[in-house]
C-alpha positions in Angstrom: 50.5 -1.0 -43.0 53.3 -1.5 -45.6 56.1 0.8 -44.4 59.5 1.4 -46.0 62.4 2.8 -43.9 64.6 5.0 -46.0 68.3 5.2 -45.1 71.8 5.2 -46.6 74.6 2.7 -46.2 78.3 3.2 -46.6 79.5 -0.3 -47.9 81.5 -2.3 -45.3 80.6 0.1 -42.5 78.1 -0.6 -39.8 77.3 1.4 -36.7 74.5 2.8 -34.6 72.4 4.1 -37.5 72.3 0.6 -39.0 71.4 -0.9 -35.7 68.6 1.6 -35.2 67.1 1.0 -38.7 67.0 -2.8 -38.0 65.5 -2.3 -34.6 62.8 0.0 -35.9 61.9 -2.5 -38.6 61.6 -5.3 -36.1 59.5 -3.1 -33.8 57.1 -2.3 -36.6 56.8 -6.0 -37.5 56.2 -6.8 -33.8 53.3 -4.3 -34.0 51.7 -6.2 -36.9 53.0 -4.1 -39.8 55.0 -5.0 -43.0 58.2 -3.1 -42.8 61.4 -3.2 -44.9 64.6 -1.2 -45.1 65.5 0.6 -48.3 69.2 1.6 -48.4 71.2 3.1 -51.2 75.1 3.3 -50.9 76.2 6.8 -50.1 79.5 8.3 -51.5 80.8 11.9 -50.8 84.1 11.9 -52.7 84.4 13.8 -55.0 81.8 16.4 -53.7 79.5 16.1 -56.7 78.7 12.6 -55.6 76.7 14.1 -52.8 74.5 15.8 -55.3 74.1 12.6 -57.3 73.0 10.8 -54.2 70.4 13.4 -53.6 69.1 13.1 -57.1 68.9 9.3 -56.8 66.6 9.6 -53.8 64.4 12.2 -55.4 64.0 10.1 -58.5 63.0 6.9 -56.6 59.3 6.0 -56.8 58.3 4.2 -53.6 54.6 4.8 -53.8 53.9 1.1 -54.8 55.7 -2.2 -55.6 54.3 -5.1 -57.6 50.9 -3.4 -57.7 50.6 -3.0 -54.0 50.7 0.5 -52.4 53.3 1.5 -49.9 51.4 3.2 -47.1 54.2 5.1 -45.5 57.9 5.9 -45.8 60.1 6.9 -42.9 63.0 9.1 -43.8 66.0 8.7 -41.5 69.4 9.7 -42.9 70.6 12.2 -45.5 69.9 12.1 -48.4 67.4 9.2 -48.0 64.8 11.5 -46.3 64.6 13.6 -49.6 62.5 10.8 -51.2 59.1 11.7 -52.4 56.0 10.0 -51.0 52.4 11.3 -50.2 52.8 9.9 -46.6 56.3 10.5 -45.5 57.3 10.8 -41.9 60.7 11.9 -40.7 62.7 10.4 -37.9 65.9 12.3 -38.4 69.1 10.6 -37.4 71.3 13.4 -38.8 71.7 15.8 -41.7 74.9 16.0 -43.8 76.8 17.9 -41.0 79.8 18.5 -43.3 77.6 21.0 -45.2 76.7 22.8 -42.0 78.8 23.6 -39.0 81.7 21.3 -40.0 82.0 22.8 -43.5 85.7 23.3 -44.3 86.8 22.1 -40.8 88.9 19.3 -39.5 86.3 16.6 -39.6 84.6 17.6 -42.8 84.8 15.6 -46.0 83.9 18.8 -47.9 86.8 21.1 -48.5 86.9 24.9 -49.1 86.9 24.9 -52.9 84.2 26.7 -54.9 82.7 23.3 -55.8 82.5 22.2 -52.2 80.9 25.5 -51.1 78.3 25.1 -53.9 77.5 21.5 -52.8 77.1 22.7 -49.2 74.7 25.4 -50.4 72.7 22.8 -52.4 72.4 20.5 -49.4 71.1 23.3 -47.2 68.7 24.5 -49.8 67.3 21.0 -50.4 66.9 20.3 -46.7 65.1 23.6 -46.1 62.8 23.2 -49.1 62.1 19.4 -49.0 62.1 18.3 -45.4 58.8 20.1 -44.7 57.2 17.7 -47.3 57.0 15.2 -44.4 53.6 14.9 -42.6 55.4 14.7 -39.2 59.0 15.5 -38.3 60.8 13.8 -35.4 64.5 13.8 -34.5 66.4 11.2 -32.4 67.6 13.9 -29.9 67.2 17.5 -28.9 70.7 18.1 -30.4 69.5 17.0 -33.9 66.2 18.9 -33.5 68.0 22.1 -32.5 70.4 21.9 -35.5 67.5 21.5 -37.8 65.8 24.6 -36.4 69.0 26.6 -36.2 70.1 26.1 -39.8 66.8 25.4 -41.6 64.1 27.0 -39.5 62.2 23.7 -39.3 60.7 22.4 -36.0 61.1 18.7 -35.0 59.9 16.8 -32.0 62.7 14.9 -30.2 61.9 11.1 -30.0 64.6 9.1 -28.3 65.3 5.6 -29.6 65.6 2.8 -27.0 68.7 0.7 -26.5 68.5 -2.5 -28.5 70.3 -4.7 -25.9 68.7 -3.0 -22.8 67.5 -6.3 -21.3 71.0 -7.8 -21.1 72.9 -4.9 -19.6 73.7 -5.1 -15.9 76.2 -4.2 -13.2 78.4 -6.9 -11.7 81.1 -4.8 -10.0 83.1 -1.6 -10.1 86.5 -2.7 -11.3 89.8 -1.1 -12.0 89.3 0.0 -15.6 87.7 2.7 -17.7 85.7 1.2 -20.6 85.3 3.0 -23.9 83.4 1.2 -26.7 82.9 3.1 -29.9 83.9 3.1 -33.6 87.6 4.0 -33.8 87.3 7.3 -35.6 89.0 10.7 -35.1 85.6 12.4 -34.4 85.0 10.0 -31.5 88.2 11.3 -29.9 89.6 8.3 -28.2 92.9 10.0 -28.6 92.0 12.3 -25.7 91.4 9.4 -23.4 94.6 7.7 -24.4 96.6 10.9 -23.8 94.8 11.3 -20.4 96.1 7.9 -19.4 99.6 9.3 -19.6 98.6 11.8 -16.8 96.7 9.5 -14.4 98.4 8.9 -11.1 96.4 5.8 -9.9 96.7 2.2 -11.1 93.5 2.4 -13.2 93.6 0.8 -16.6 91.7 1.6 -19.8 90.1 -0.7 -22.5 88.8 0.6 -25.8 86.5 -1.6 -27.9 85.6 -1.2 -31.5 87.1 -1.1 -35.0 87.6 1.7 -37.5 90.0 3.7 -39.6 91.8 5.2 -36.6 93.0 1.9 -35.2 96.6 2.0 -36.4 97.0 5.7 -35.4 95.7 5.0 -31.9 97.9 2.0 -31.5 100.9 4.0 -32.5 99.9 6.7 -30.0 99.7 4.2 -27.2 103.2 3.1 -28.0 104.5 6.6 -28.4 103.2 7.6 -25.0 104.5 4.4 -23.4 101.1 3.4 -21.9 101.0 -0.1 -23.4 100.7 -1.7 -19.9 97.5 0.2 -19.1 95.7 1.0 -22.4 94.5 -1.8 -24.6 92.5 -1.9 -27.9 90.1 -4.8 -27.7 88.9 -4.8 -31.3 85.4 -6.1 -32.2 83.3 -7.4 -29.3 80.2 -9.6 -29.5 77.1 -8.4 -27.7 77.8 -10.8 -24.8 81.4 -9.6 -24.5 80.3 -6.0 -24.7 77.8 -6.6 -21.9 80.5 -8.2 -19.7 83.0 -5.4 -20.2 80.3 -2.9 -19.2 79.3 -4.9 -16.2 82.7 -4.7 -14.5 83.9 -1.3 -15.5 84.6 1.5 -13.0 83.1 4.1 -15.4 82.6 4.6 -19.2 84.3 7.3 -21.3 82.4 8.7 -24.3 83.8 12.0 -25.6 82.9 12.4 -29.3 82.7 15.8 -30.9 79.1 17.1 -31.6 77.5 13.6 -31.3 73.9 13.3 -32.6 72.7 10.8 -29.9 75.2 8.3 -28.4 73.9 4.9 -27.5 77.0 4.4 -25.4 75.7 6.9 -22.9 72.5 5.0 -22.4 74.2 1.6 -22.4 76.5 2.9 -19.6 73.5 4.1 -17.6 71.7 0.8 -18.0 74.9 -0.9 -16.7 74.8 1.5 -13.7 78.1 3.2 -14.7 79.0 6.8 -14.5 79.8 8.5 -17.8 82.8 10.7 -18.5 82.0 13.0 -21.4 83.1 16.3 -22.8 81.6 19.8 -22.8 81.3 19.8 -26.7 80.0 16.3 -27.1 76.4 17.5 -27.7 74.1 14.4 -27.6 75.5 12.8 -24.5 74.9 16.0 -22.6 71.2 15.3 -22.9 71.7 12.4 -20.5 74.8 13.2 -18.5 74.5 15.8 -15.7 77.9 16.9 -14.3 78.6 15.5 -10.9 75.2 13.8 -10.8 75.6 10.7 -13.0 79.0 11.4 -14.4 81.4 14.2 -15.3 81.3 16.8 -18.1 84.8 18.0 -18.7 86.7 20.3 -21.1 88.3 18.3 -24.0 91.7 18.3 -22.3 93.6 15.1 -21.4 94.7 16.4 -17.9 91.1 17.3 -17.0 90.0 13.8 -18.0 92.8 12.2 -16.0 91.9 14.1 -12.8 88.3 12.7 -12.9 89.5 9.2 -13.7 91.8 9.3 -10.6 89.0 10.7 -8.5 86.7 7.8 -9.4 89.4 5.2 -8.9 90.1 6.6 -5.4 86.4 6.9 -4.6 84.5 3.9 -5.9 81.5 4.8 -3.7 81.2 7.9 -5.8 81.4 5.9 -9.0 78.7 3.6 -7.7 76.4 6.4 -6.6 76.7 8.2 -9.9 76.0 4.9 -11.8 72.9 4.3 -9.8 71.6 7.8 -10.4 72.2 7.4 -14.1 70.1 4.2 -14.1 67.3 5.9 -12.3 67.3 8.9 -14.7 67.0 6.6 -17.7 64.1 4.8 -16.1 62.1 8.0 -16.0 62.4 8.6 -19.8 60.2 5.7 -20.9 62.6 4.7 -23.7 60.5 2.0 -25.4 59.8 0.9 -29.0 56.1 0.9 -28.2 56.3 4.7 -27.6 58.4 5.2 -30.8 56.0 3.2 -33.0 52.9 5.0 -31.6 54.5 8.4 -32.2 55.6 7.6 -35.8 52.2 6.2 -36.8 50.1 8.8 -34.9 
């Protein structure tokens, strides 16, 4: 089959969505299909740019190229999944959350003006009307599927993506540091971890990996709190470096707000590390069970600090939780073979 994967791209920004699109393309090719990624730059400021982006995808004709038919398109991100095609399948990464539960709030890039509200209404209306055009609708998590049903009345089957570097992840030891790899962005809430480190009573350290727009603010916070000797920003890590940091960590912190999925949760489990996450992190809660393979805490620095100290003082607990997390992931059958078969079924 000739298959096009439809997604969007913010120039100079790469994250889990881009990794997922490339991995799906490679999996389809490995299964004998011709697959390519079609990405259009996405811009949300000013708000009317969101509507323009929606129109661009509706106007694209992806039914054939150079006289050869395109057998299927897979819609993945807003607004790429609005594209028209007689055989469209959805594997929904996320909708434009700013038009839904984040509208007018701290993390939204849509304000409270009349124009912004109208754009939000148009996004919701388009999703509700056009997503059902797809022959089959999947979502990358229960969290994403439940949002789609709650706001648009549309059912989707959760279909978890595998971890791209699963084969290289391993556990070497349970060291004296908490590891937190993620894009440095306010919605990922590394700030809570840094503030927690000002409360910890043990000698545990903390290393944060990744780049992003919040780098300077977080570095300033580290200096402000006087925790430079125990909290370090590592910047960008290669895949091998990332694997090494996972392998020797005591535990992994991942506490975003309302996350869609969260590869970090799975990477930690495959590295046999307990996960520290938060009660409103959404996606990670599908994999982290409180006091079983990690801790689910309120989004408060002192609560996070208490669990960090507990794990530092009881490394057998950290090891036991990490082992349970590894076993739980093994029961989920997270394979590309399963994903491809589902999408093409």
